[in-house]
N, C-alpha and C positions, 0 to 999 in steps of 0.2 A: 504494499499499500504506499502510495507517494505522500510524503509530508505536504498537509495542507497549509497554505499560507494565509491563515484567518487572521482578521482583525480582532484583536484581543482586548477585554476590558483592562488588561493590566497595561496596555500601552496609552490610556489616556488619563488625562487630568480630570478628575471627578469632583474637585473641591467646589462645592457651591451649584453643582449642576444637578437639574432635575432629571432622574434617569427613568425611563419607561421601560420596564423589566417584564419580557414575557416568560413565564413559567408554565410547566406543565403539572399543575396541581388537579389534575381530573382524577381526583381519589373520592368523590362523593358520590354515594349511592343511596337515593331516598333519604337524602338529608343527613346521611351518617358517612363518617370515615372509618374504614375498615383497617387500612394500613396507611399510615402517613410516610411511608419510604420516600416517595417522589417529593413531597414537600421538605422533608429533612435534608435531601440531596440537594437542594437549591440553597440552603442556609449559608454554605461558604460564600456563595455570590452576594447573598445579601448583606453578610458580614463584611466583604471587602469594600463594597458600595459605601455601606456606611462609616467604615473605618476611614476611607479615603475623602469623606466629606460630601458623598453624594446624598440626594434626597430621592426616595424611591416611590414610584408609581407601579404597583403590580398589576398583572393580568393573567388569567387563564381562561381555557374553556372548561366546561363541566357537562359531560353527557353529550346527548345529541337532541337538543330541544326543538330543533328544526323538523319538521315533517316533509321528507324529500317528495312526497306525492303532491301535497298541497301546498307547500311553501310556508306554511304557518309556523310561527314562533313561539313556544309556551314557554313563558317567563315566570315559572312557579318555584315553590320552595325546594322541589326535588332536584333541581338543577342550578340552586342559588350558591354562592361562594361563601356564605356566612359561617358555615363550619370550619372552613379553611381558615378565615380571618380569626375566628376563636381560637383555633388550634395554634396559630402563630402568635396571638397577643399573649396566650398563656406560656408558650415555650420560651418567647424573646423577651417577656416582660415590658412590651410596648403598647402603644395605642395606635389603633389603625382605622381610618374611617373610609366607609363605602359611599361613593357618591350615588345619590338616588336620581334615577330618570324613569319617565312615565312612558311604558309601552305603546305604540300607536296600533293599538287593537291587536290583531295576530300577526302584523308585520314586525314586531319586536320594537327595539329602540331605533329610531331612524336618524336620530343626531345627538352629538354631544354639545355642540353650541358653546356658549360662553359659561355654562352652569358649573364649571368646575374652578373658575377664577379665583374665587375666595379661599376654596380648598387649598389650591396651590400656593396661594400666599401664606396661608397658615404653616403649610408643609415647608416653605421655605424660611420662615422664620423660627421653625422649631415647636410650634403650637401644637402640631400634629407631628408624629413619628413616621407615619407612611400611609399612603392611600392605596386601594385596592379595588379596581373597577369591577362592575358586575361582570358575570359570565360573558366573554367575548362573543359567544354564539348567540347572545339575546340581542346582538346588534344586527340590524339588516344588512349591514354592508360586509360582515365577517365573512360569509361564504358565498356572497353574491358575486357577479361578474360586471364588468364594465363600470359605469360612472358611479355606482352606489358603493361599489368596493373601493374606488378611488377616492371618494369623497370621505369615506370612513377612515382608509389610511391616513389621509391629510389631517383629519380631526385628530387621530391619535398622535400623529407626529407634532401636532401644534401644542401637545401638552407638556412636552419635555425638550431637554436640549440634546440628549443623545437616547439611542434604543440599545437595549441588551438582550439577545436571545439566549435564555437558559433552558430552553424547552426541547430538548434533543427528541422527546417522545412525541412532539406534535409536528409531524413531518409534512403534513398536507399544506399546500401554498394557498394559505389564507391572508387576508389584510393585515393580521396582527403578527403573522410569523414571516410575512415576505414583502408586501407591497408598503408597508410603513417605512421600509428602508429606502424607498425613492425619495422620500422626503426629509430624512433625518440620517446622520450618521449611525450605522449599525455596527455592534462588537459582539464578539461570542463570549458568553458567560464561563464561569469556571466549570460548571457542570458540562456545559457543551462541549468544551475542550477536553474533559476527562472521558466523555463517552465516546467521542470520536478517538481519541487514543486508545481506548481499549478494544474498539473494533479492529484494531490491527491483529488481536489474538484470534479473530475469525478469518481475516483476510490472510494472514500469515501465521497459521496455527502450528502448534507442535502436533505432530500427526502420530496415530490416527486422530482425525476429527469426526466425533459422533455429533449428528444433529438430530433433535427431536422437535417436531412441530405437529401441533394440533390446532383444531380450530370447527367453526360451525359452517363454512363456505369454502367448498374447492375452488371455484369459478374465479374467486377474487385472490386465490393464492398461487395459481398454476405458475406464473412468472417467477416469483421469488423462490417457490419450490423447486423448479427446474435449475434455477442458479445454484440453490442450495445443494442439489443433487451433484451437480458438477463439481462444486468445491468440497464437499465432505467425502471421507472415506466410506461412512455408513449413515443412512438417514431412517429414522423411525417416525411413523405417522400415527396419528391418535385422533379422536373425535370423529366428526362427520367426515373429514379429509380422508381417514382410514376407511370409514364405511363406503365412501364413494370409490376408494382405490379397490377396495374387494370386490364391489359389484362389477367394476369395469374389467379387472382381471379374471375372475372366476366365474363371471355370469350368473351372479346371484342377484336378488333384489333384497334391499333393507328399507324398512319405512323410515321417511324423513329425508332420502336421498332424492333430490329433485333432478329433473331433466338436465338443468344447466350443469349442475354438480358432476352428473354422469359423463356428459360430454367433455367436460374439462377432464375429467379423471381418465377417460379413454385416451385423451391426446397425451396426458402425463405418462400413463402405463406404456404407451408407445415409445415415449421419449426414454423412459427408464430402461428399456430393452437395451440401449445402447450401453448401460452400464450394469451388466449381470452381477447379482449377488450384493449390490451397494445398498438396496433397500432391505432392511432387517424387518421381517413381519412378525407380528404378535401372534402367537398361534392361537391363543385363547381368548375369546370375546364373549361378552356378556349380554344376552337378549333379555328384554323385558317387554311384557304385554303392555305396559303402561308407562308413561313419564311422571307419573303422579307420585312416584316414590319408589323405594325397594320393597315390593309386597311378596310376603312369603307365598310360594307356589306360583308367581307370576313373572319369574325370572330364571335363568338357566345358562350354563356355560357351553359353548360350542368349541369344537378344536377346527379351525379352518381348513386344515389339511384333509378332512372327512367330508367338508360339505361339497355335494354335487351341483352342477350346473342347473340352473332352474329353481334351485331352493329358495324359498321366500321366507324372510326373517321379519318378526316385529322390530322395535326399536333397538339397536345396538347402542348401548350407553356406557360400557367401559371395557376396559382390557382387564382380563380376570389376572390376579396378582400372580398366577401360576405362570404367565407369560414370562416374568422377569427372572423366574428360577430355571427356565429352560437353558441349556449351554448356549444354544445358538444365539440366544439373546443376551444372558448375562456375561459371556465371554467377551462379545463386543463392546459392552461398557466397562468392563474391569481392564480391557486392554488398551482403551482409550486414553490419550494424553490431553485431549481438549474436547468438553461437551458442551454443545450449545443447547439451550432448553427454551423453547417459546411453547409451553405444553401444560395443558390440563387433560388427563386422560379420559376422565368420566364426566358424565353430566351430573353436576353440583346441583344440591348439597348431599344426595342421596348415594351416587356412585362415585366412591372416593378410593377403593382399594388398590386400583391400578395406579393412580397417581401416588400414593404413599408407598407402594412397592417400588415404583421406578426411583422415587426421589431419595430413598433408602440405599438403593443399589447404587445409585450415582454418588452419594455421599460416602459411601463404603470405599470408592476409588481415591484414595488419599493423594494420589500422585497426580492427577488430572486437573488441568484448569477448569473449572466450571462456570459458566457463563449464563446466567438466567436472564430473561427478558420478558417484559409484558406485565401489566397490572394483575391480570387474573393469575397468571403462573406464580408471580410473589406472593400475593394474597393467600393463594391455596397452600402454598409450603409454609407459610406462616401460621396459617390456621391449622392444617393436618399435622405439622411437624415442627412445633414452636421451638423446640430444643435445636434442632438442626438450624434452623433459620436464624436465630439469635447467634450461634456459633459462626455461622457462614458471614455475619455482618462484619466480623473481626478476623476472618480467615482470608490469607492472601491468595488461596486457591480458589477462591470465589469471587466473582464480580456480578453485581445485580444491575443490569441496565434498567433506565425508567421507561423504555419503550420497546416494546417486542416487535410491533408492527414498523417501527423506525428502522430497527436492526435488519428486518427482512427487506426493506425498500432500499437499504444502503447496499446489500448483498445483491439485489436485483440489479441496481444501478452500477454495481461494480465499484464504486467509490462513494464515500459520504459527499463529495463534491457534486455528485449528480442528484443529491436532494434539493430542492429550490431553497428551503430556509437556510441551508449551509452555503449554497452557491454564492447568494446575497451578502454573506459575511466574508468572502474572500477578497484579499487585497487585489 
C-alpha cells in the first residue's frame, strides 16, 4: 500500500479556530448506546484540538432516517444524537449544546441560516465547551444531489474556520464527508490517520490471511467480496451471504434468499472457481422454521455435504458451532497469521452459537494479527464474549476498525485514496 499524503490536523495552527469535526458516532439504536467504542476512538482527536486551542463543532449521522422510496426524513428520538452528547458530557466533564432546528415537514431540516451565530460566539468566548449539530441525515442536503447538497455543504463550511474528518466508517460521499471541503480547508483527524495506517495490515498482510465476511445482502457485497477473495488465502462466509452462496453452488433453496442475491451469488461462485479451495465452507448449518426465536422442535442442524440438489430449506439462521471444530475449518484459523473479521454468523439475538464458537477459535490463535471491523461485529463480540473483548482492547494482536463497510470499500477500491472522503483530504 502506497503512503498517502494526507493533510493532517497536526499540520495546522488551531489556536482560536472553530473546527467543524465530522465523527462516526453512529452507535445509537432506538435511543440507546450499546457500545461506545466508536465514540471513544475519536476522543484523542477531540483532546488534540482542544489542547491546541481549537473550538469544536461536532457532527455525525445516526441510522437511516430517510426513507429511500419516499424521500421522507423522520426526525425522531430514535435517530437523535442526545445519547451521544450525554455520554461525551459525562466522559469528558464538559458542557455541550445542541442547536435546535425546525424540520420542514417530512423534508427534514432545510437550512441552517444564521441560527447558530450566538452559539458560535459563546463557543469562541468559552461560555460553551462544545457544540454538536443534530443528526446530519436530518438535514435535507446531506444525502441529496445537486444544488440542495451544495447549499448545505456551504452552510456547514460557514460555521467554522477548518474542517476535520475523523469518520473513517462514514465512507459515503455525502455533504458532511466530502462536499464541505470545497468551501473550507479539510484535514484528517488522528483516528482517520490511524485507521488508514492499520489498513496496511490487510493490504500487506502477514500470510496466510483469512477473511470472514457475513451480511444480509449478497448483491451489495459482490464487488468487495471478489476483491477480498483475490487478496485472501482463505475466505469464510456467513449470514444470508453464505445462504445465497450455498443456493447458487449446490442448487438448493433457502427461505429469505431473494432473486437479486441468488443472481449475484451465481456470478461469485463462477468467479470463485478460479481460486479452488480458497473459500472455506462451514459444513454445519442451522435451519429454523421461524425467525421469531430459537424454538424447541423448530430448528435443526444440516450437514451441507449431504444436501441434494433441489432440497428446500426454511430459514438458515446460524452456522452450527460444530463447524468450527471441523479440522478443515479450525486448522485454517489456527494456521492464519492475519485474520480479518466483518461478521456475525447468526441471526441475533437468538442464534449466537456460531459467532461465539468462531470468536473463541480466533482468540485461541495467539500469534495472528486479528482485525475486527463493523459496528455489529464489535457489538456482538462485546455482548457475547465480554472478557475477550475487554482483553482485546489492550492487546497489540487485535485492532478494531470503526467501520467494516469502510474497510470493504477500501479493499474494493484497492487503496484508501479511492474512497471519496479520503480523496478530498489528500495534498
